[in-house]
VEXMIDO-59946 format. One record per residue: residue in three letters; residue number from 1; y, x negated, z of N, C-alpha, C, CB in turn. Coordinates in steps of 0.001 Angstrom, whole numbers. Glycine has a CB too. Layout:
<atoms>
<atom resn="ALA" resi="NUM" n_v="Y" n_u="X" n_w="Z" ca_v="Y" ca_u="X" ca_w="Z" c_v="Y" c_u="X" c_w="Z" cb_v="Y" cb_u="X" cb_w="Z"/>
...
</atoms>
This chain:
<atoms>
<atom resn="MET" resi="1" n_v="1442" n_u="20430" n_w="-11803" ca_v="1500" ca_u="21856" ca_w="-12058" c_v="434" c_u="22625" c_w="-11295" cb_v="1361" cb_u="22117" cb_w="-13525"/>
<atom resn="ASN" resi="2" n_v="-534" n_u="21963" n_w="-10734" ca_v="-1590" ca_u="22673" ca_w="-10006" c_v="-1189" c_u="22804" c_w="-8536" cb_v="-2960" cb_u="21932" cb_w="-10140"/>
<atom resn="TYR" resi="3" n_v="-184" n_u="23615" n_w="-8289" ca_v="382" ca_u="23755" ca_w="-6957" c_v="-591" c_u="24376" c_w="-5974" cb_v="1631" cb_u="24578" cb_w="-7017"/>
<atom resn="LEU" resi="4" n_v="-1389" n_u="25341" n_w="-6404" ca_v="-2331" ca_u="25976" ca_w="-5491" c_v="-3319" c_u="24950" c_w="-4960" cb_v="-3075" cb_u="27126" cb_w="-6189"/>
<atom resn="ALA" resi="5" n_v="-3883" n_u="24147" n_w="-5840" ca_v="-4856" ca_u="23142" ca_w="-5404" c_v="-4220" c_u="22127" c_w="-4468" cb_v="-5463" cb_u="22427" cb_w="-6610"/>
<atom resn="HIS" resi="6" n_v="-3040" n_u="21650" n_w="-4803" ca_v="-2374" ca_u="20677" ca_w="-3930" c_v="-2052" c_u="21290" c_w="-2574" cb_v="-1088" cb_u="20155" cb_w="-4589"/>
<atom resn="ALA" resi="7" n_v="-1550" n_u="22501" n_w="-2547" ca_v="-1230" ca_u="23160" ca_w="-1272" c_v="-2497" c_u="23383" c_w="-460" cb_v="-510" cb_u="24506" cb_w="-1514"/>
<atom resn="TRP" resi="8" n_v="-3565" n_u="23793" n_w="-1124" ca_v="-4824" ca_u="24033" ca_w="-414" c_v="-5371" c_u="22739" c_w="189" cb_v="-5863" cb_u="24652" cb_w="-1362"/>
<atom resn="LEU" resi="9" n_v="-5302" n_u="21658" n_w="-550" ca_v="-5785" ca_u="20381" ca_w="-25" c_v="-4938" c_u="19901" c_w="1151" cb_v="-5790" cb_u="19325" cb_w="-1128"/>
<atom resn="ALA" resi="10" n_v="-3703" n_u="20373" n_w="1256" ca_v="-2788" ca_u="19960" ca_w="2321" c_v="-2645" c_u="21027" c_w="3405" cb_v="-1422" cb_u="19639" cb_w="1736"/>
<atom resn="ARG" resi="11" n_v="-3560" n_u="21952" n_w="3479" ca_v="-3418" ca_u="23128" ca_w="4334" c_v="-3368" c_u="22840" c_w="5830" cb_v="-4533" cb_u="24051" cb_w="4069"/>
<atom resn="GLN" resi="12" n_v="-3564" n_u="21598" n_w="6252" ca_v="-3632" ca_u="21287" ca_w="7677" c_v="-2302" c_u="21500" c_w="8403" cb_v="-4080" cb_u="19862" cb_w="7862"/>
<atom resn="SER" resi="13" n_v="-1196" n_u="21468" n_w="7676" ca_v="98" ca_u="21715" ca_w="8325" c_v="1121" c_u="22165" c_w="7285" cb_v="600" cb_u="20442" cb_w="9063"/>
<atom resn="ASP" resi="14" n_v="2171" n_u="22814" n_w="7772" ca_v="3243" ca_u="23240" ca_w="6880" c_v="3958" c_u="22047" c_w="6264" cb_v="4239" cb_u="24114" cb_w="7630"/>
<atom resn="ALA" resi="15" n_v="4157" n_u="20987" n_w="7052" ca_v="4812" ca_u="19783" ca_w="6522" c_v="3976" c_u="19172" c_w="5400" cb_v="5038" cb_u="18743" cb_w="7648"/>
<atom resn="ALA" resi="16" n_v="2659" n_u="19188" n_w="5565" ca_v="1783" ca_u="18645" ca_w="4525" c_v="1853" c_u="19494" c_w="3262" cb_v="333" cb_u="18564" cb_w="5030"/>
<atom resn="ILE" resi="17" n_v="1885" n_u="20807" n_w="3426" ca_v="2009" ca_u="21690" ca_w="2257" c_v="3315" c_u="21392" c_w="1525" cb_v="1953" cb_u="23189" cb_w="2683"/>
<atom resn="LEU" resi="18" n_v="4402" n_u="21236" n_w="2275" ca_v="5682" ca_u="20923" ca_w="1644" c_v="5579" c_u="19622" c_w="852" cb_v="6799" cb_u="20820" cb_w="2702"/>
<atom resn="GLY" resi="19" n_v="4992" n_u="18598" n_w="1450" ca_v="4832" ca_u="17323" ca_w="751" c_v="3981" c_u="17461" c_w="-492" cb_v="4222" cb_u="16292" cb_w="1671"/>
<atom resn="ALA" resi="20" n_v="2924" n_u="18261" n_w="-393" ca_v="2045" ca_u="18461" ca_w="-1547" c_v="2797" c_u="19120" c_w="-2697" cb_v="830" cb_u="19313" cb_w="-1156"/>
<atom resn="LEU" resi="21" n_v="3677" n_u="20054" n_w="-2373" ca_v="4451" ca_u="20725" ca_w="-3417" c_v="5538" c_u="19827" c_w="-3983" cb_v="5070" cb_u="21998" cb_w="-2873"/>
<atom resn="LEU" resi="22" n_v="6065" n_u="18924" n_w="-3178" ca_v="7128" ca_u="18038" ca_w="-3634" c_v="6611" c_u="16864" c_w="-4464" cb_v="7895" cb_u="17519" cb_w="-2449"/>
<atom resn="GLY" resi="23" n_v="5317" n_u="16670" n_w="-4501" ca_v="4747" ca_u="15524" ca_w="-5196" c_v="5156" c_u="15377" c_w="-6644" cb_v="3295" cb_u="15600" cb_w="-5130"/>
<atom resn="ASP" resi="24" n_v="5468" n_u="16471" n_w="-7299" ca_v="5899" ca_u="16416" ca_w="-8700" c_v="7411" c_u="16274" c_w="-8850" cb_v="5437" cb_u="17658" cb_w="-9428"/>
<atom resn="PHE" resi="25" n_v="8139" n_u="16260" n_w="-7728" ca_v="9599" ca_u="16282" ca_w="-7805" c_v="10293" c_u="15107" c_w="-7117" cb_v="10098" cb_u="17547" cb_w="-7213"/>
<atom resn="VAL" resi="26" n_v="9570" n_u="14359" n_w="-6312" ca_v="10133" ca_u="13200" ca_w="-5618" c_v="9635" c_u="11961" c_w="-6350" cb_v="9726" cb_u="13174" cb_w="-4087"/>
<atom resn="PHE" resi="27" n_v="10560" n_u="11179" n_w="-6874" ca_v="10196" ca_u="10051" ca_w="-7729" c_v="10554" c_u="8727" c_w="-7063" cb_v="10894" cb_u="10164" cb_w="-9091"/>
<atom resn="GLY" resi="28" n_v="9673" n_u="7777" n_w="-7203" ca_v="9923" ca_u="6432" ca_w="-6718" c_v="9666" c_u="6256" c_w="-5236" cb_v="11315" cb_u="6052" cb_w="-7016"/>
<atom resn="ARG" resi="29" n_v="9530" n_u="5011" n_w="-4826" ca_v="9277" ca_u="4695" ca_w="-3416" c_v="10509" c_u="4903" c_w="-2547" cb_v="8798" cb_u="3263" cb_w="-3281"/>
<atom resn="LEU" resi="30" n_v="11665" n_u="4585" n_w="-3077" ca_v="12879" ca_u="4725" ca_w="-2274" c_v="13120" c_u="6178" c_w="-1858" cb_v="14084" cb_u="4200" cb_w="-3052"/>
<atom resn="ALA" resi="31" n_v="12838" n_u="7099" n_w="-2740" ca_v="13056" ca_u="8517" ca_w="-2442" c_v="12135" c_u="9007" c_w="-1328" cb_v="12842" cb_u="9360" cb_w="-3699"/>
<atom resn="LEU" resi="32" n_v="11019" n_u="8349" n_w="-1121" ca_v="10107" ca_u="8757" ca_w="-54" c_v="10775" c_u="8655" c_w="1317" cb_v="8839" cb_u="7901" cb_w="-85"/>
<atom resn="GLY" resi="33" n_v="11670" n_u="7692" n_w="1466" ca_v="12341" ca_u="7497" ca_w="2740" c_v="13221" c_u="8656" c_w="3161" cb_v="13156" cb_u="6270" cb_w="2682"/>
<atom resn="ASP" resi="34" n_v="13502" n_u="9574" n_w="2257" ca_v="14333" ca_u="10741" ca_w="2564" c_v="13563" c_u="11832" c_w="3305" cb_v="14912" cb_u="11309" cb_w="1286"/>
<atom resn="TRP" resi="35" n_v="12257" n_u="11651" n_w="3460" ca_v="11410" ca_u="12717" ca_w="3999" c_v="10732" c_u="12275" c_w="5290" cb_v="10355" cb_u="13137" cb_w="2969"/>
<atom resn="PRO" resi="36" n_v="10443" n_u="13235" n_w="6185" ca_v="9709" ca_u="12909" ca_w="7421" c_v="8314" c_u="12370" c_w="7090" cb_v="9596" cb_u="14162" cb_w="8335"/>
<atom resn="PRO" resi="37" n_v="7707" n_u="11640" n_w="8008" ca_v="6409" ca_u="11001" ca_w="7729" c_v="5315" c_u="11941" c_w="7212" cb_v="5919" cb_u="10343" cb_w="8968"/>
<atom resn="ALA" resi="38" n_v="5151" n_u="13114" n_w="7797" ca_v="4079" ca_u="14018" ca_w="7357" c_v="4299" c_u="14480" c_w="5920" cb_v="3990" cb_u="15235" cb_w="8288"/>
<atom resn="VAL" resi="39" n_v="5538" n_u="14735" n_w="5561" ca_v="5865" ca_u="15153" ca_w="4192" c_v="5669" c_u="13972" c_w="3245" cb_v="7329" cb_u="15693" cb_w="4103"/>
<atom resn="ARG" resi="40" n_v="6160" n_u="12822" n_w="3631" ca_v="6047" ca_u="11602" ca_w="2819" c_v="4582" c_u="11271" c_w="2534" cb_v="6729" cb_u="10413" cb_w="3530"/>
<atom resn="THR" resi="41" n_v="3753" n_u="11357" n_w="3565" ca_v="2325" ca_u="11069" ca_w="3393" c_v="1715" c_u="11968" c_w="2340" cb_v="1576" cb_u="11235" cb_w="4715"/>
<atom resn="GLU" resi="42" n_v="2038" n_u="13248" n_w="2378" ca_v="1419" ca_u="14189" ca_w="1435" c_v="1979" c_u="14035" c_w="24" cb_v="1623" cb_u="15622" cb_w="1913"/>
<atom resn="ILE" resi="43" n_v="3210" n_u="13589" n_w="-111" ca_v="3736" ca_u="13284" ca_w="-1450" c_v="2901" c_u="12172" c_w="-2075" cb_v="5241" cb_u="12868" cb_w="-1382"/>
<atom resn="VAL" resi="44" n_v="2597" n_u="11153" n_w="-1276" ca_v="1772" ca_u="10039" ca_w="-1760" c_v="356" c_u="10515" c_w="-2074" cb_v="1730" cb_u="8901" cb_w="-717"/>
<atom resn="VAL" resi="45" n_v="-199" n_u="11373" n_w="-1218" ca_v="-1538" ca_u="11922" ca_w="-1475" c_v="-1534" c_u="12710" c_w="-2778" cb_v="-2001" cb_u="12826" cb_w="-300"/>
<atom resn="HIS" resi="46" n_v="-502" n_u="13506" n_w="-3002" ca_v="-379" ca_u="14278" ca_w="-4251" c_v="-450" c_u="13345" c_w="-5454" cb_v="949" cb_u="15083" cb_w="-4274"/>
<atom resn="ARG" resi="47" n_v="286" n_u="12257" n_w="-5394" ca_v="295" ca_u="11298" ca_w="-6506" c_v="-1086" c_u="10696" c_w="-6716" cb_v="1319" cb_u="10183" cb_w="-6249"/>
<atom resn="ARG" resi="48" n_v="-1778" n_u="10387" n_w="-5628" ca_v="-3127" ca_u="9803" ca_w="-5740" c_v="-4116" c_u="10799" c_w="-6332" cb_v="-3624" cb_u="9333" cb_w="-4363"/>
<atom resn="ILE" resi="49" n_v="-4011" n_u="12040" n_w="-5906" ca_v="-4888" ca_u="13086" ca_w="-6452" c_v="-4651" c_u="13220" c_w="-7952" cb_v="-4644" cb_u="14449" cb_w="-5739"/>
<atom resn="ASP" resi="50" n_v="-3387" n_u="13240" n_w="-8359" ca_v="-3065" ca_u="13355" ca_w="-9787" c_v="-3627" c_u="12170" c_w="-10579" cb_v="-1539" cb_u="13446" cb_w="-9986"/>
<atom resn="ARG" resi="51" n_v="-3475" n_u="10967" n_w="-10041" ca_v="-4009" ca_u="9785" ca_w="-10746" c_v="-5525" c_u="9858" c_w="-10868" cb_v="-3606" cb_u="8490" cb_w="-10016"/>
<atom resn="TYR" resi="52" n_v="-6178" n_u="10249" n_w="-9790" ca_v="-7639" ca_u="10361" ca_w="-9809" c_v="-8084" c_u="11414" c_w="-10825" cb_v="-8174" cb_u="10715" cb_w="-8404"/>
<atom resn="THR" resi="53" n_v="-7479" n_u="12577" n_w="-10752" ca_v="-7852" ca_u="13668" ca_w="-11649" c_v="-7581" c_u="13299" c_w="-13106" cb_v="-7092" cb_u="14946" cb_w="-11278"/>
<atom resn="ASP" resi="54" n_v="-6404" n_u="12755" n_w="-13371" ca_v="-6043" ca_u="12399" ca_w="-14745" c_v="-6969" c_u="11347" c_w="-15332" cb_v="-4616" cb_u="11901" cb_w="-14796"/>
<atom resn="ALA" resi="55" n_v="-7498" n_u="10468" n_w="-14490" ca_v="-8377" ca_u="9400" ca_w="-14969" c_v="-9845" c_u="9820" c_w="-15018" cb_v="-8229" cb_u="8181" cb_w="-14085"/>
<atom resn="HIS" resi="56" n_v="-10162" n_u="10993" n_w="-14487" ca_v="-11563" ca_u="11426" ca_w="-14441" c_v="-12082" c_u="11631" c_w="-15865" cb_v="-11713" cb_u="12737" cb_w="-13610"/>
<atom resn="PRO" resi="57" n_v="-13272" n_u="11131" n_w="-16175" ca_v="-13804" ca_u="11239" ca_w="-17545" c_v="-13900" c_u="12678" c_w="-18058" cb_v="-15172" cb_u="10605" cb_w="-17606"/>
<atom resn="GLU" resi="58" n_v="-14254" n_u="13619" n_w="-17212" ca_v="-14374" ca_u="15001" ca_w="-17689" c_v="-13003" c_u="15604" c_w="-18007" cb_v="-15095" cb_u="15863" cb_w="-16641"/>
<atom resn="VAL" resi="59" n_v="-11996" n_u="15233" n_w="-17239" ca_v="-10641" ca_u="15717" ca_w="-17527" c_v="-10130" c_u="15069" c_w="-18814" cb_v="-9675" cb_u="15412" cb_w="-16339"/>
<atom resn="ALA" resi="60" n_v="-10394" n_u="13790" n_w="-18973" ca_v="-9994" ca_u="13107" ca_w="-20216" c_v="-10681" c_u="13750" c_w="-21419" cb_v="-10340" cb_u="11593" cb_w="-20149"/>
<atom resn="ALA" resi="61" n_v="-11945" n_u="14105" n_w="-21265" ca_v="-12669" ca_u="14760" ca_w="-22359" c_v="-12073" c_u="16135" c_w="-22662" cb_v="-14164" cb_u="14896" cb_w="-22010"/>
<atom resn="ALA" resi="62" n_v="-11678" n_u="16862" n_w="-21628" ca_v="-11056" ca_u="18176" ca_w="-21842" c_v="-9706" c_u="18025" c_w="-22538" cb_v="-10882" cb_u="18921" cb_w="-20499"/>
<atom resn="ARG" resi="63" n_v="-8920" n_u="17006" n_w="-22145" ca_v="-7637" ca_u="16762" ca_w="-22816" c_v="-7851" c_u="16450" c_w="-24297" cb_v="-6880" cb_u="15603" cb_w="-22132"/>
<atom resn="ALA" resi="64" n_v="-8917" n_u="15741" n_w="-24595" ca_v="-9195" ca_u="15354" ca_w="-25981" c_v="-9540" c_u="16559" c_w="-26858" cb_v="-10338" cb_u="14344" cb_w="-26021"/>
<atom resn="LEU" resi="65" n_v="-9884" n_u="17669" n_w="-26279" ca_v="-10198" ca_u="18876" ca_w="-27045" c_v="-8951" c_u="19523" c_w="-27648" cb_v="-10916" cb_u="19879" cb_w="-26158"/>
<atom resn="PHE" resi="66" n_v="-7785" n_u="19162" n_w="-27130" ca_v="-6538" ca_u="19727" ca_w="-27637" c_v="-6177" c_u="19048" c_w="-28955" cb_v="-5391" cb_u="19565" cb_w="-26601"/>
<atom resn="PRO" resi="67" n_v="-5661" n_u="19807" n_w="-29923" ca_v="-5229" ca_u="19203" ca_w="-31190" c_v="-4099" c_u="18199" c_w="-30946" cb_v="-4768" cb_u="20298" cb_w="-32186"/>
<atom resn="ASP" resi="68" n_v="-3981" n_u="17232" n_w="-31840" ca_v="-2987" ca_u="16169" ca_w="-31692" c_v="-1584" c_u="16689" c_w="-31382" cb_v="-2943" cb_u="15342" cb_w="-32945"/>
<atom resn="GLY" resi="69" n_v="-1141" n_u="17700" n_w="-32052" ca_v="204" ca_u="18205" ca_w="-31843" c_v="419" c_u="18883" c_w="-30495" cb_v="538" cb_u="19154" cb_w="-32920"/>
<atom resn="LEU" resi="70" n_v="-663" n_u="19246" n_w="-29820" ca_v="-564" ca_u="19948" ca_w="-28542" c_v="-1082" c_u="19115" c_w="-27367" cb_v="-1328" cb_u="21249" cb_w="-28615"/>
<atom resn="ARG" resi="71" n_v="-1587" n_u="17941" n_w="-27649" ca_v="-2241" ca_u="17146" ca_w="-26601" c_v="-1297" c_u="16790" c_w="-25452" cb_v="-2810" cb_u="15873" cb_w="-27200"/>
<atom resn="ARG" resi="72" n_v="-13" n_u="16667" n_w="-25750" ca_v="920" ca_u="16310" ca_w="-24678" c_v="1050" c_u="17426" c_w="-23640" cb_v="2292" cb_u="15986" cb_w="-25264"/>
<atom resn="TYR" resi="73" n_v="641" n_u="18639" n_w="-23996" ca_v="659" ca_u="19764" ca_w="-23059" c_v="-677" c_u="19949" c_w="-22350" cb_v="1027" cb_u="21040" cb_w="-23788"/>
<atom resn="ALA" resi="74" n_v="-1661" n_u="19194" n_w="-22733" ca_v="-3019" ca_u="19394" ca_w="-22221" c_v="-3090" c_u="19271" c_w="-20708" cb_v="-3966" cb_u="18397" cb_w="-22854"/>
<atom resn="GLY" resi="75" n_v="-2431" n_u="18282" n_w="-20144" ca_v="-2478" ca_u="18102" ca_w="-18694" c_v="-1928" c_u="19296" c_w="-17942" cb_v="-1715" cb_u="16869" cb_w="-18302"/>
<atom resn="ILE" resi="76" n_v="-835" n_u="19843" n_w="-18444" ca_v="-228" ca_u="21010" ca_w="-17798" c_v="-1154" c_u="22213" c_w="-17910" cb_v="1145" cb_u="21331" cb_w="-18425"/>
<atom resn="VAL" resi="77" n_v="-1687" n_u="22439" n_w="-19095" ca_v="-2589" ca_u="23576" ca_w="-19306" c_v="-3818" c_u="23445" c_w="-18420" cb_v="-3007" cb_u="23677" cb_w="-20789"/>
<atom resn="LEU" resi="78" n_v="-4373" n_u="22245" n_w="-18341" ca_v="-5562" ca_u="22040" ca_w="-17504" c_v="-5244" c_u="22246" c_w="-16024" cb_v="-6133" cb_u="20631" cb_w="-17725"/>
<atom resn="ASP" resi="79" n_v="-4084" n_u="21785" n_w="-15571" ca_v="-3704" ca_u="22006" ca_w="-14174" c_v="-3623" c_u="23496" c_w="-13857" cb_v="-2359" cb_u="21330" cb_w="-13872"/>
<atom resn="VAL" resi="80" n_v="-2995" n_u="24258" n_w="-14729" ca_v="-2889" ca_u="25704" ca_w="-14525" c_v="-4282" c_u="26335" c_w="-14540" cb_v="-1987" cb_u="26349" cb_w="-15615"/>
<atom resn="HIS" resi="81" n_v="-5124" n_u="25866" n_w="-15449" ca_v="-6494" ca_u="26388" ca_w="-15521" c_v="-7267" c_u="26081" c_w="-14236" cb_v="-7232" cb_u="25792" cb_w="-16736"/>
<atom resn="PHE" resi="82" n_v="-7122" n_u="24872" n_w="-13715" ca_v="-7815" ca_u="24511" ca_w="-12471" c_v="-7349" c_u="25386" c_w="-11315" cb_v="-7584" cb_u="23028" cb_w="-12135"/>
<atom resn="ASP" resi="83" n_v="-6044" n_u="25666" n_w="-11237" ca_v="-5547" ca_u="26578" ca_w="-10203" c_v="-6118" c_u="27978" c_w="-10399" cb_v="-4007" cb_u="26627" cb_w="-10220"/>
<atom resn="HIS" resi="84" n_v="-6218" n_u="28410" n_w="-11646" ca_v="-6807" ca_u="29717" ca_w="-11946" c_v="-8244" c_u="29776" c_w="-11434" cb_v="-6765" cb_u="30002" cb_w="-13467"/>
<atom resn="LEU" resi="85" n_v="-9006" n_u="28727" n_w="-11696" ca_v="-10398" ca_u="28704" ca_w="-11237" c_v="-10482" c_u="28726" c_w="-9718" cb_v="-11117" cb_u="27469" cb_w="-11778"/>
<atom resn="LEU" resi="86" n_v="-9604" n_u="27983" n_w="-9058" ca_v="-9575" ca_u="28001" ca_w="-7593" c_v="-9246" c_u="29393" c_w="-7078" cb_v="-8554" cb_u="26985" cb_w="-7059"/>
<atom resn="ALA" resi="87" n_v="-8258" n_u="30044" n_w="-7679" ca_v="-7887" ca_u="31394" ca_w="-7248" c_v="-9019" c_u="32384" c_w="-7480" cb_v="-6633" cb_u="31861" cb_w="-7984"/>
<atom resn="ARG" resi="88" n_v="-9685" n_u="32277" n_w="-8616" ca_v="-10790" ca_u="33206" ca_w="-8921" c_v="-11944" c_u="33055" c_w="-7946" cb_v="-11295" cb_u="32981" cb_w="-10344"/>
<atom resn="GLY" resi="89" n_v="-12205" n_u="31833" n_w="-7519" ca_v="-13320" ca_u="31591" ca_w="-6595" c_v="-12870" c_u="31362" c_w="-5164" cb_v="-14119" cb_u="30405" cb_w="-7056"/>
<atom resn="TRP" resi="90" n_v="-11691" n_u="31855" n_w="-4827" ca_v="-11076" ca_u="31587" ca_w="-3530" c_v="-12024" c_u="31851" c_w="-2354" cb_v="-9831" cb_u="32430" cb_w="-3376"/>
<atom resn="GLU" resi="91" n_v="-12739" n_u="32964" n_w="-2389" ca_v="-13615" ca_u="33349" ca_w="-1276" c_v="-14725" c_u="32328" c_w="-1042" cb_v="-14227" cb_u="34722" cb_w="-1540"/>
<atom resn="ARG" resi="92" n_v="-15055" n_u="31591" n_w="-2064" ca_v="-16113" ca_u="30574" ca_w="-1948" c_v="-15669" c_u="29423" c_w="-1044" cb_v="-16496" cb_u="30031" cb_w="-3343"/>
<atom resn="TRP" resi="93" n_v="-14389" n_u="29131" n_w="-1031" ca_v="-13870" ca_u="27958" ca_w="-326" c_v="-13078" c_u="28301" c_w="930" cb_v="-13004" cb_u="27161" cb_w="-1250"/>
<atom resn="ASN" resi="94" n_v="-12745" n_u="29581" n_w="1129" ca_v="-11835" ca_u="29960" ca_w="2202" c_v="-12274" c_u="31232" c_w="2891" cb_v="-10436" cb_u="30126" cb_w="1668"/>
<atom resn="GLU" resi="95" n_v="-12018" n_u="31296" n_w="4181" ca_v="-12274" ca_u="32528" ca_w="4926" c_v="-11090" c_u="33484" c_w="4824" cb_v="-12573" cb_u="32213" cb_w="6397"/>
<atom resn="ALA" resi="96" n_v="-9876" n_u="32924" n_w="4858" ca_v="-8670" ca_u="33757" ca_w="4773" c_v="-8428" c_u="34163" c_w="3323" cb_v="-7432" cb_u="33004" cb_w="5340"/>
<atom resn="PRO" resi="97" n_v="-7866" n_u="35343" n_w="3105" ca_v="-7588" ca_u="35799" ca_w="1741" c_v="-6532" c_u="34931" c_w="1049" cb_v="-7126" cb_u="37256" cb_w="1763"/>
<atom resn="LEU" resi="98" n_v="-6618" n_u="34891" n_w="-263" ca_v="-5655" ca_u="34149" ca_w="-1071" c_v="-4227" c_u="34638" c_w="-802" cb_v="-5993" cb_u="34287" cb_w="-2567"/>
<atom resn="GLU" resi="99" n_v="-4049" n_u="35937" n_w="-652" ca_v="-2715" ca_u="36498" ca_w="-415" c_v="-2101" c_u="35947" c_w="870" cb_v="-2786" cb_u="38028" cb_w="-348"/>
<atom resn="ALA" resi="100" n_v="-2905" n_u="35758" n_w="1907" ca_v="-2400" ca_u="35209" ca_w="3168" c_v="-1987" c_u="33752" c_w="2989" cb_v="-3464" cb_u="35327" cb_w="4278"/>
<atom resn="PHE" resi="101" n_v="-2808" n_u="33010" n_w="2259" ca_v="-2467" ca_u="31596" ca_w="2033" c_v="-1207" c_u="31454" c_w="1185" cb_v="-3633" cb_u="30868" cb_w="1353"/>
<atom resn="THR" resi="102" n_v="-1122" n_u="32216" n_w="112" ca_v="67" ca_u="32096" ca_w="-749" c_v="1318" c_u="32557" c_w="-3" cb_v="-114" cb_u="32922" cb_w="-2049"/>
<atom resn="ALA" resi="103" n_v="1188" n_u="33539" n_w="886" ca_v="2347" ca_u="33953" ca_w="1690" c_v="2811" c_u="32790" c_w="2568" cb_v="1997" cb_u="35193" cb_w="2569"/>
<atom resn="ARG" resi="104" n_v="1865" n_u="32058" n_w="3132" ca_v="2213" ca_u="30880" ca_w="3929" c_v="2927" c_u="29839" c_w="3075" cb_v="955" cb_u="30268" cb_w="4566"/>
<atom resn="VAL" resi="105" n_v="2369" n_u="29575" n_w="1884" ca_v="2983" ca_u="28574" ca_w="988" c_v="4402" c_u="28990" c_w="625" cb_v="2135" cb_u="28391" cb_w="-301"/>
<atom resn="TYR" resi="106" n_v="4619" n_u="30257" n_w="290" ca_v="5967" ca_u="30715" ca_w="-47" c_v="6899" c_u="30584" c_w="1159" cb_v="5931" cb_u="32176" cb_w="-538"/>
<atom resn="ARG" resi="107" n_v="6393" n_u="30841" n_w="2379" ca_v="7209" ca_u="30697" ca_w="3574" c_v="7627" c_u="29245" c_w="3754" cb_v="6452" cb_u="31195" cb_w="4811"/>
<atom resn="VAL" resi="108" n_v="6681" n_u="28332" n_w="3526" ca_v="6977" ca_u="26892" ca_w="3636" c_v="8023" c_u="26518" c_w="2621" cb_v="5704" cb_u="26034" cb_w="3434"/>
</atoms>
């Protein structure tokens, strides 16, 4: 769900951005073969980033703050929150405006 962060990490090419966005929608190894190498690589990177983030102790601690009945939504809420933080501090990490980057992502 943290599409902004994934797209930003893949900003080196349009194909990479596409792969980063598809990471939540392409399932299994066989499905990877349907995509060009640059897109396929970024789908795999997306999965690795998600595994790393989900296993991080601070993220696990944040998920644990959610009540039992809502904990299954914690990952989604945290992903959206992380994108929010990236957008709020965009100028800290980027020279180009957020609007220009998001226009590129929408074009891709």
